[in-house]
Each structure stands twice: as structure tokens, then as C-alpha cells.
C-alpha positions in Angstrom: -0.2 0.0 0.1 1.3 3.8 -0.9 1.2 5.5 2.4 1.8 8.9 3.7 1.5 10.0 7.2 0.7 13.7 8.0 -0.2 16.0 11.1 -2.3 19.2 10.7 -0.9 21.6 13.1 -1.9 25.2 13.7 -3.2 27.8 16.2 -6.4 27.2 18.2 -9.3 28.2 16.0 -7.4 28.4 12.6 -9.8 25.5 11.3 -7.8 22.4 11.7 -10.8 20.0 12.6 -13.3 21.4 10.0 -10.5 20.8 7.2 -10.3 17.2 8.2 -14.2 17.2 8.2 -14.0 18.3 4.5 -11.1 15.9 3.6 -13.0 12.9 4.9 -16.1 14.1 2.9 -14.3 14.4 -0.3 -12.4 11.4 -0.1 -15.4 9.1 0.3 -15.2 8.3 3.6 -18.8 9.0 4.5 -21.9 7.8 2.6 -23.8 10.3 0.5 -26.7 10.5 2.9 -24.8 9.7 5.9 -25.5 12.3 8.8 -22.1 13.4 10.3 -21.6 15.7 13.1 -19.8 18.8 12.4 -16.3 18.9 13.5 -16.6 15.1 13.5 -13.1 14.7 15.0 -13.9 16.4 18.2 -15.7 13.4 19.7 -15.2 14.1 23.5 -18.1 16.4 25.3 -15.6 19.3 26.4 -14.4 19.6 22.9 -17.9 20.0 21.3 -19.1 22.6 24.1 -15.8 24.5 24.0 -15.1 24.2 20.3 -11.7 23.3 20.9 -9.5 20.0 20.2 -7.9 18.7 23.4 -6.6 15.1 22.3 -4.8 14.4 19.3 -6.7 11.8 17.3 -5.8 9.7 13.9 -8.0 9.1 10.9 -7.2 8.0 7.3 -8.4 8.6 3.8 -8.0 6.8 0.7 -7.3 8.9 -2.4 -6.3 7.3 -5.8 -4.9 4.2 -4.4 -2.9 6.3 -1.6 -3.9 5.9 2.1 -3.0 9.1 3.9 -3.2 8.7 7.5 -4.2 12.2 9.2 -3.5 13.3 12.6 -5.6 16.0 13.9 -3.9 18.1 16.8 -4.8 20.4 19.7 -3.9 24.2 18.7 -3.9 25.5 22.4 -0.5 25.6 23.9 -1.8 23.8 27.3 -2.0 20.7 25.1 1.6 21.0 23.6 2.5 17.7 25.0 0.0 15.8 22.7 1.4 17.8 19.6 5.0 17.2 20.6 4.4 13.3 21.0 2.4 12.7 17.8 5.2 14.3 15.6 7.1 11.4 15.8 4.3 9.3 14.0 4.5 11.1 10.8 6.5 12.0 7.9 5.1 15.6 7.0 3.0 18.3 8.5 0.3 20.5 7.0 0.7 24.1 8.7 -2.7 25.7 8.6 -2.7 29.6 9.3 -5.6 32.1 9.4 -5.5 34.4 6.4 -6.5 37.2 8.8 -5.0 36.5 12.0 -1.6 35.3 10.6 0.9 33.1 12.7 0.1 33.2 16.4 2.5 31.8 19.4 1.0 28.0 19.0 1.9 28.2 15.4 5.4 28.9 16.2 5.5 26.5 18.9 4.4 23.5 16.9 6.3 24.5 13.7 9.6 24.9 15.7 9.0 21.1 16.8 8.2 20.0 13.6 11.3 21.8 11.9 13.5 20.5 14.5 12.5 16.9 13.4 13.5 17.6 10.0 10.0 17.5 8.6 9.2 19.5 5.4 6.1 21.6 6.1 3.1 22.4 3.6 1.7 25.6 4.2 -2.0 26.2 3.8 -3.6 29.5 4.3 -7.1 28.9 5.5 -10.2 31.4 5.8 -9.1 33.4 2.7 -12.9 34.2 2.2 -12.9 36.4 5.3 -13.7 39.8 4.6 -10.5 40.9 6.6 -8.3 38.3 4.9 -4.6 39.2 3.9 -3.5 36.3 2.5 -0.4 37.5 0.8 1.0 39.4 3.9 0.3 36.6 6.0 2.2 34.1 3.4 5.2 36.7 3.8 4.8 36.3 7.7 5.0 32.4 7.8 8.3 32.7 5.7 9.7 35.2 8.3 8.7 32.8 11.1 10.3 29.7 9.2 13.5 31.9 8.8 13.6 32.7 12.6 13.1 29.2 13.7 16.4 28.4 11.6 14.7 26.2 8.9 16.8 24.5 6.3 16.9 25.8 2.7 14.7 22.9 1.8 12.2 23.5 4.5 12.0 27.2 3.3 11.1 26.1 -0.1 7.5 25.1 1.3 4.3 25.0 -1.2 1.5 27.1 -0.4 -2.2 26.5 -0.8 -5.0 28.8 -0.3 -8.1 27.4 1.1 -11.4 27.6 2.7 -12.0 24.5 4.7 -15.6 25.2 5.7 -16.3 25.5 2.1 -14.2 22.4 1.4 -11.8 24.1 -1.6 -8.2 24.7 -2.1 -6.3 26.3 -4.8 -2.4 27.2 -5.4 -3.4 30.6 -7.1 -5.6 33.0 -5.0 -6.6 35.3 -7.9 -7.1 32.8 -10.9 -7.3 29.2 -9.5 -10.4 27.0 -9.6 -12.2 27.0 -6.1 -13.9 23.8 -6.6 -12.4 21.2 -4.0 -9.7 19.8 -2.2 -8.0 17.8 -4.9 -5.1 20.4 -4.9 -4.4 19.6 -1.4 -4.5 15.7 -1.7 -2.3 15.7 -4.7 0.1 18.1 -3.1 0.4 15.8 0.1 0.9 12.8 -2.3 3.5 14.6 -4.2 5.6 16.4 -1.3 5.4 14.1 1.8 7.6 11.3 1.6 6.6 7.6 2.3 7.4 6.3 5.7 11.1 5.4 5.7 10.8 1.9 7.5 12.2 -1.6 7.3 9.4 -4.0 6.3 11.7 -7.1 6.9 13.1 -6.3 10.4 11.4 -7.8 13.7 8.2 -5.8 14.5 8.8 -2.5 16.6 6.6 0.5 17.4 6.7 3.5 19.4 3.4 3.9 21.6 2.4 7.7 21.2 -1.3 7.7 22.6 -3.0 5.7 25.3 -6.6 5.3 26.0 -8.8 2.9 28.0 -11.3 0.7 26.2 -14.0 -1.0 28.1 -14.2 -4.0 25.9 -10.5 -4.4 25.0 -8.6 -2.9 27.8 -5.5 -0.5 27.1 -5.3 0.7 23.6 -1.9 1.8 22.6 -1.7 3.9 19.3 1.5 4.5 17.3 3.2 4.3 13.9 4.9 0.7 13.3 8.8 1.5 12.6 9.5 -2.0 11.4 8.1 -5.5 10.5 4.6 -6.6 10.5 2.0 -7.4 13.6 -0.9 -9.6 13.7 -3.6 -10.7 16.4 -2.2 -13.4 18.5 1.5 -12.5 17.9 3.8 -12.5 21.2 5.2 -9.1 21.9 6.9 -7.3 24.8 7.3 -3.5 26.2 10.4 -1.7 26.9 10.8 1.5 28.8 13.0 4.3 27.6 16.1 2.8 28.8 15.6 -0.7 27.1 14.2 -2.4 30.5 11.4 -4.8 29.7 8.2 -3.6 31.5 6.0 -6.7 30.4 5.4 -9.4 28.0 2.1 -10.5 26.2 0.3 -11.3 23.1 -1.7 -8.9 20.5 -5.4 -9.3 21.1 -6.5 -7.2 18.6 -5.1 -5.0 15.8 -7.4 -1.7 14.9 -6.5 0.5 11.8 -8.1 4.0 11.4 -10.6 3.9 8.3 -12.4 7.3 8.3 -14.0 7.8 11.9 -14.2 4.2 12.4 -11.4 1.8 14.0 -11.5 -1.4 12.2 -9.9 -4.8 13.3 -7.5 -6.1 10.6 -5.5 -9.1 10.3 -2.3 -7.7 9.5 -0.6 -4.4 9.7 2.8 -3.6 7.9 5.4 -1.1 8.5 4.7 2.7 8.2 0.9 2.2 9.0 -0.8 3.9 12.4 -2.4 1.3 14.5 -3.8 1.0 17.7 -2.9 -2.4 19.7 -4.7 -4.2 22.5 -3.3 -6.8 24.6 -0.8 -5.3 27.1 -1.9 -4.2 30.8 1.1 -1.9 31.9 2.9 -0.5 28.9 2.3 3.1 28.4 3.2 6.5 26.1 6.7 6.6 25.0 7.3 2.9 25.6 8.2 0.6 22.6 6.2 -2.4 21.9 8.2 -5.0 19.9 9.2 -8.6 19.0 10.6 -10.6 21.8 13.8 -10.7 19.8 14.4 -6.8 19.9 16.4 -5.5 22.9 16.7 -1.6 21.9 14.0 0.7 22.6 13.1 3.4 19.9 14.0 6.7 21.1 11.2 9.1 22.3 10.8 12.7 21.9 11.6 14.6 25.2 8.3 16.5 26.6 8.7 20.1 27.7 8.6 20.2 31.7 5.2 21.3 33.4 5.0 25.2 34.5 2.4 25.3 36.9 0.8 23.2 39.6 -2.3 22.9 41.6 -3.2 20.7 45.0 -6.1 18.6 44.5 -7.5 17.5 48.0 -10.3 15.8 49.3 -13.5 17.9 49.9 -13.8 18.3 53.8 -16.5 21.3 53.5 -19.8 20.8 55.7 -21.5 20.0 52.4 -19.2 17.3 51.2 -20.6 14.1 50.0 -24.1 15.5 48.8 -23.7 15.6 45.1 -20.7 13.4 44.0 -20.3 9.8 44.8 -16.4 9.7 44.5 -15.0 11.6 47.5 -12.2 9.5 49.0 -8.5 10.3 48.7 -7.9 6.6 47.2 -10.4 7.2 44.3 -9.1 10.7 43.8 -5.4 9.0 43.7 -6.4 6.4 41.5 -8.1 8.5 38.8 -5.0 11.1 38.6 -2.6 8.2 38.1 -4.8 6.7 35.3 -4.7 10.1 33.9 -0.9 10.8 34.1 -0.3 7.7 32.4 -1.9 8.8 29.0 -0.8 12.2 29.5 2.9 12.8 29.5 2.8 16.8 30.1 1.4 16.1 33.7 3.1 15.0 36.8 1.4 13.8 39.9 3.1 14.0 43.3 1.3 13.1 46.8 1.7 15.4 49.7 3.2 14.3 53.0 -0.1 14.0 54.8 -1.5 11.5 51.8 -4.8 13.4 51.6 -4.0 15.9 48.8 -2.0 15.4 45.3 0.0 17.9 43.7 -0.8 18.2 39.9 1.7 19.9 37.7 0.6 21.0 34.0 1.1 23.1 31.3 -1.3 25.8 32.2 -4.5 26.7 33.7 -6.8 25.3 31.0 -5.1 21.9 30.8 -5.6 21.5 34.6 -9.3 23.1 34.3 -10.1 20.4 31.6 -8.9 17.6 34.0 -10.8 19.0 36.9 -14.1 19.5 34.6 -13.7 15.8 33.4 -13.4 14.7 36.8 -16.3 16.5 38.2 -18.6 15.2 35.3 -17.5 11.4 36.6 -18.8 12.3 39.9 -15.8 13.7 41.8 -15.7 16.1 44.6 -12.7 18.0 44.8 -10.9 21.0 46.9 -8.5 22.8 44.5 -6.1 25.4 45.3 -4.9 28.5 43.7 -2.4 27.6 40.7 1.3 28.4 41.3 4.1 28.4 39.3 7.0 25.7 39.4 10.5 27.8 39.8 13.9 26.3 39.1 17.2 27.3 40.4 20.3 27.9 38.2 22.8 25.3 38.5 25.7 27.8 38.2 24.7 31.0 40.1 21.9 29.3 42.3 19.6 32.3 41.2 15.8 31.5 41.6 14.2 31.3 37.8 10.8 31.6 37.0 8.8 30.4 33.8 8.2 33.3 31.4 5.3 33.6 28.8 5.4 35.2 25.5 2.0 37.0 25.4 0.6 38.2 22.2 -2.4 40.5 22.3 -4.6 41.7 19.2 -6.7 44.7 20.5 -8.6 48.0 19.7 -6.2 50.7 19.7 -8.3 52.7 22.1 -7.9 49.9 24.8 -4.2 49.3 24.2 -3.2 51.6 26.9 -5.1 49.9 29.6 -3.6 46.7 28.6 0.0 47.8 28.7 -0.6 49.3 32.0 -2.1 46.3 33.7 0.7 44.2 32.3 3.2 46.4 33.4 1.9 46.2 36.9 2.4 42.2 36.6 6.1 42.7 35.7 5.6 41.9 31.8 7.9 43.6 29.4 6.5 45.0 26.2 8.7 43.5 23.4 6.7 44.6 20.1 3.9 46.9 19.5 2.5 47.5 15.7 -0.8 47.9 13.9 -2.3 44.7 12.7 -5.0 45.8 10.3 -8.9 46.5 10.9 -7.8 49.2 13.6 -6.2 46.6 15.8 -2.9 46.9 17.4 -0.7 43.8 18.0 1.1 43.9 21.2 3.8 41.1 22.3 4.8 40.9 25.8 7.3 38.6 27.7 5.5 38.0 31.3 6.0 36.1 34.2 3.4 32.9 34.3 2.3 34.0 38.0 1.7 37.4 36.7 -1.0 36.0 34.3 -2.9 33.9 36.6 -6.2 35.6 37.0 -5.5 38.2 34.2 -7.8 37.1 31.5 -11.2 37.9 33.1 -9.6 41.5 34.0 -8.2 41.6 30.4 -12.0 40.9 28.8 -13.5 43.4 31.0 -10.6 46.3 30.0 -11.1 45.3 26.2 -15.2 45.3 26.6 -14.6 41.5 25.3 -13.1 42.7 22.1 -9.5 41.7 22.9 -7.8 38.3 21.6 -5.1 37.1 24.1 -2.6 33.9 23.1 0.3 32.8 25.3 3.1 30.2 25.0 5.8 29.1 27.3 8.8 31.1 26.4 11.7 30.2 28.9 13.0 30.7 32.2 14.4 34.1 33.5 15.5 35.6 37.0 12.5 35.9 39.7 11.2 39.2 38.9 9.9 40.2 42.6 6.7 40.0 44.1 3.5 40.8 42.2 0.4 42.1 43.8 -2.6 39.6 43.8 -6.3 40.4 44.0 -7.2 43.9 45.1 -10.4 43.2 46.9 -11.2 41.3 49.9 -14.0 38.9 50.2 -17.6 38.5 52.0 -17.4 35.4 54.3 -20.8 33.8 55.7 -20.4 33.3 59.4 -23.1 30.5 59.7 -24.5 27.3 58.4 -27.9 27.2 56.4 -29.5 28.6 53.2 -29.2 32.4 52.1 -32.0 34.6 52.5 -32.9 37.2 50.0 -33.4 39.9 52.6 -30.1 39.6 53.9 -28.5 39.5 50.6 -30.3 42.7 49.4 -28.8 44.3 52.6 -25.3 43.2 51.8 -25.4 44.7 48.1 -23.8 47.9 49.5 -21.0 45.9 50.6 -19.9 44.3 47.3 -21.1 42.3 44.4 -22.8 38.9 45.2 -21.5 35.4 44.1 -24.6 33.5 45.3 -28.2 33.6 44.7 -30.8 33.5 47.5 -32.0 30.1 48.6 -28.1 28.5 48.0 -27.0 26.4 51.0 -23.9 28.1 52.8 -21.6 27.4 55.5 -19.0 29.2 57.9 -16.1 30.2 56.1 -17.6 29.9 52.4 -17.1 33.2 50.2 -20.2 34.5 49.3 -19.3 37.8 47.5 -16.6 40.2 46.7 -15.9 43.2 49.4 -15.5 46.5 47.5 -12.5 47.0 50.3 -9.3 45.4 50.5 -10.1 43.5 53.6 -12.3 40.7 54.4 -15.5 40.8 56.1 -17.6 38.1 57.8 -21.3 38.7 57.2 -24.7 37.0 57.9 -26.4 35.9 55.0 -29.0 33.9 57.2 -30.8 36.7 58.8 -34.5 37.2 57.7 -36.6 40.2 58.2 -38.4 40.5 61.4 -42.0 40.8 60.6 -44.7 42.3 62.9 -48.5 42.6 62.4 -48.2 46.0 61.3 -46.9 45.4 57.8 -48.3 42.8 55.3 -45.6 40.0 55.1 -45.9 39.6 51.4 -44.1 42.8 50.8 -41.0 41.2 51.9 -40.9 38.6 49.2 -40.7 41.5 46.6 -37.1 42.0 47.1 -35.1 42.7 43.9 -31.7 41.3 43.9 -28.9 42.2 41.6 -27.8 39.2 39.6 -24.7 37.5 41.4 -21.5 37.0 39.6 -21.5 33.5 37.9 -18.0 31.7 38.6 -16.9 29.4 35.7 -14.2 26.9 36.9 -11.2 28.8 35.3 -12.6 32.0 36.5 -12.8 30.6 40.1 -9.2 29.3 39.9 -7.9 32.5 38.9 -9.9 34.4 41.4 -8.8 32.8 44.6 -5.8 33.9 46.8 -3.5 31.4 48.7 -5.4 30.9 51.7 -8.5 30.3 49.7 -9.9 27.0 47.8 -12.4 26.0 45.2 -14.9 23.4 46.2 -15.9 21.3 43.1 -18.6 19.0 42.9 -20.8 17.6 40.1 -23.2 20.2 40.4 -21.6 23.1 42.3 -18.6 25.3 42.2 -18.2 27.1 45.6 -15.4 29.4 46.8 -14.2 29.1 50.6 -11.7 29.9 53.0 -8.8 27.1 53.4 -9.5 27.4 57.2 -13.2 27.7 57.8 -13.2 28.6 61.5 -12.4 32.3 61.8 -10.4 31.9 65.1 -8.1 29.4 63.1 -7.8 31.9 60.4 -6.9 34.9 63.0 -4.4 32.6 64.5 -2.8 31.4 61.2 -2.6 35.3 60.3 -0.9 36.0 63.7 1.5 33.1 62.9 2.3 34.6 59.5 3.0 38.0 60.7 5.3 36.8 63.4 7.1 34.4 61.3 
């Protein structure tokens, strides 16, 4: 079989998954009358709701006798670990860039990884039918980006297509080319991407690149066969990175990707991307091979995590009412299972055993994990995200992670953005017009300064700004950064919030809860307009007499409360606060619920 393996890489929202939909449709992977969901590759509920790709997934199409295996990758920097792994499975990349936005930080990140591996890219400038498209300027920007990433002459001589993934056409001539279908892209992939360089006669070897659990088949390890052939019932073993044998076993099933389906096959050859079932302990970056093989396939190193949160047992008075998975053992098992398949995560138990430090790439990646767990019935207490520092081996100086932040904002709001980020110790690197009355600002900012900034940014830019961020490197510690400027309103009792009490407290600051919501001592129910915390009574009803009609008290009109999403709650809290997450609720609380304990801790902190 004539084979090609490609990955589609791009920044978030530049149209990768939509383009894969069109490729599947035009290659005949679907029947004419088959009903297929939009963005068919985004099969996970959270991917559909948020409109982003979280997990890298493989599919394949047949085009004029050539089988093209396509890997759809996430575009968000937090899921860069997925992209880094799958690049070892492919022989070519399609770099997709929005015709209006141009190359953004994540484009730079994944293209840099692909160029280092020596892959020759195909550039597709997508969404050229946008009214604000500037396809030729973007083409020049991509060339400059490749040059800045030390691309070889061969890589700089990249072919370019102009496309509209949603409308299903591509052309190599924007002004005069035929806008009919994606045939130019299929032909270019077949012509430009080399066939896999493999040894079909050597013993079977495969590097496991992704891992998932199947209720019927057990662990499924997906990867590209580097040499030999694999058949069901064949004896295999798994080697770790350093060549140690992890386990031996037999292949129970070989699954190949055919369109959106995974089909069991009798034999798979070198170069093909397949999923294998039958092993119980092998995981990502392990080599699955014939028993005669003794050397592991080298795996790509993964960038280290930069952000950590503590996941602990929910110990609030309302614990156990909404979730059925509440013990530390259940939380530990679930986190370790997640870390097996997600190499960008690192799980460390804390000394007391009831909490676990989970380190990852960013707030979104950890937020997605928490959201997935709460949907599975878990209850958790989550601490404020904190960055992971390093120390310089030579000078012993403390280093902190720095991110490159690219912001597109209307000119009138650029001053507010520059001021706020300067307060958070960010350095302005570049400022230039980016078309359509927008200004592009590029900053190098400490990761800890960006925690909680996104909601302020959206307020400052009236929701019109676009912010993209990417890990840049480590730099010397930049000093303390002021956290939240306001205090909070804390409930001083247990019960249900009363509308009359909330109405009386509205002068103190905006509320975070509605009337009738269960509250407990130490729970945060609102934001204080001043800098200090304030304990308040939200359970106090109005004293009724026989003079006034009781019905009047029902007519209290409350200002709608601020609704906290999970990401917003995580970025809002301070170090001495927690987010309580259950399948139905997200609550904010003090770490120490008893006010006397809090005062004691404050005194000790002041003395120490």
C-alpha cells in the first residue's frame, strides 16, 4: 500500500478540525446520505462544548490508491504535550494559518518542533474568504517565522495553498485558481510528503504515542509501526525508554483507522498507524516490539510542566451530597490513570496523603482535567494555581517561567492593557498595527503574573481583545506581584442564604451566590469593595410584625450575582482560599473555615 502520514498543526481556532471534516467527506469516507456531526473528529463532550480540540486523534482517507493517515492535533498551548508526541508518528506536516490573524504563538511552537525533526511543511492559508483576509501578507509572515526558527533551505522552499476549509476548496493561485474542491491538497500531500522510511523485513517495533482505555479491549496503545508486521495473537513485549522489559504478552487485537471508524485487521505493515490491545502496563513513550528486539526506539523529550495545583479531598460541611467519588484513594487512582496517558502531567502525593500536587502546562489543561473529573462524580478541593520555580545550576539564582503573550486589541484599549501587564511585571517587546484598527502587542510576562488576568483583560477591552500565550523560557525571578485588590465577604453561619440578607449586603460588594443557596461558615459569598475580608450574616430574615403585610418582603429585587466558571474561580482565589468542586456546584471557600483558626494563622504569618 502506498502510504503517507501527516499531522495538521495550527493555532487554536484556525480551522484544523473543519478542514479534516472536508477531507473525509471528499475522499468518500462518508456515504452520500450519512449524517455526520460538524467537527466530527472532536468526539469528546468538552471538545464539542468549548469548540477546541483537546486530544490528538488519527483518521485515514484513501485517495487514488494512496492511504493518507491524518492526525488532527490540539491548537492550544496547554495541550502542546499531545502535539510533541504525535510528531514522531508522521513524515510531513500541514501548517494551517488563518488568512486574517496570521501566525500566532502556538503556530510558532508546533512549527518549531516540526522543523527540528526535519519535517518538510506544506503551508495552507485558510479562511481566505474572510472579509479581513490578507493572504499574501500572511504568506510573507510565515516565511519570516520559518526563517527565525532556523529552517533549512529545503524547509523554506515550502509549497503554499490558499483554502476555505468550511467550503471545502483549495487552490495554489488565489486570484485565478479554480475554487472547486480539495484535490490540490490531496495531490500535494501525495507529491510532497515522503512515504514512511521503514524496514518491512526487520522484527516488529512500534513507539506508543497515545494511550486510551477501552471498556471491551482494555488498554489501547496507538503508534506508527517502525519496522516489521504485526498480527493478532502474536507474542510481543514492552520496553521502557532505557531498554528495560516492562511486560510481555500477546496482541489481542490490531485496529486500523478507516475514516472515523477503527477496524480490526488481520495484519498491519511497517509505516501504518495502528492501535494495539493486549498489554496491561505499557504506556506512552514505551516501545512495543517483537521478543527478539532489545533496543528501545528513542522518544521525543517532553517540555516540563510550569504550573501546579493541589487536588485534595473535599472536607466542607456540604461534602458528599452531590458526588459519589469523595475519598483520597479514588482521587489518587483517577489522577494516576490520567498521568499514564498524558505525559505533560506530573502527579506528586503530599506528605499527609490526603492531597496531590498536579503539575501541568497551564490553567486550561488543569481546568479541563478538573471539569472531566467532576462530570465523572468526583468532589475535590482545589488550591490556587502556582508556578514551578527552578534554580540556576551555576549561580543558584531562582528562575521562574516566562510566557510570550500576543494580544490583538482595538487601539483605544491598548493603553489599559499595557498598564495592567506592566503592573504584573511584563515587558513590552513589540507594538505594531495589525489591520482593521487593531494593535498587536507582544509581551514577555511571568506566568504567575498572568494567573487571573484573563477576566480583567476581557473587562478592560470590552470583550473585543484576543490574547494568546505560550511558554517562552525561564528567567530570573522578577519580584513580588500584587494579587487580587479586593477582599471577600465570608458567611459566618450554616444554612440557606436569605434574599433579604443578600439585599442588605449589596452595598458591601457584588454577590457570588443567589438566594436559597446552601452556605456554611467560611464559605465566600461575595466580593468586598474594600481590600479586607468581612464576615457577614446571609441567614438573617426580616423581623415581621402584625403592622406590615408579610407579602411585601417577597418583593426584594436582587442584583444578579457574578457566575463563577471553573477557570474564573481558580484564577480568582488567593493562596489561603480553595475552590470546592462537585458535580453540580462550584463554591469558593477559605482554606480554614473557623474564623479563630484564620486569625491565629494570620498572627503566625505576621510573626514568622
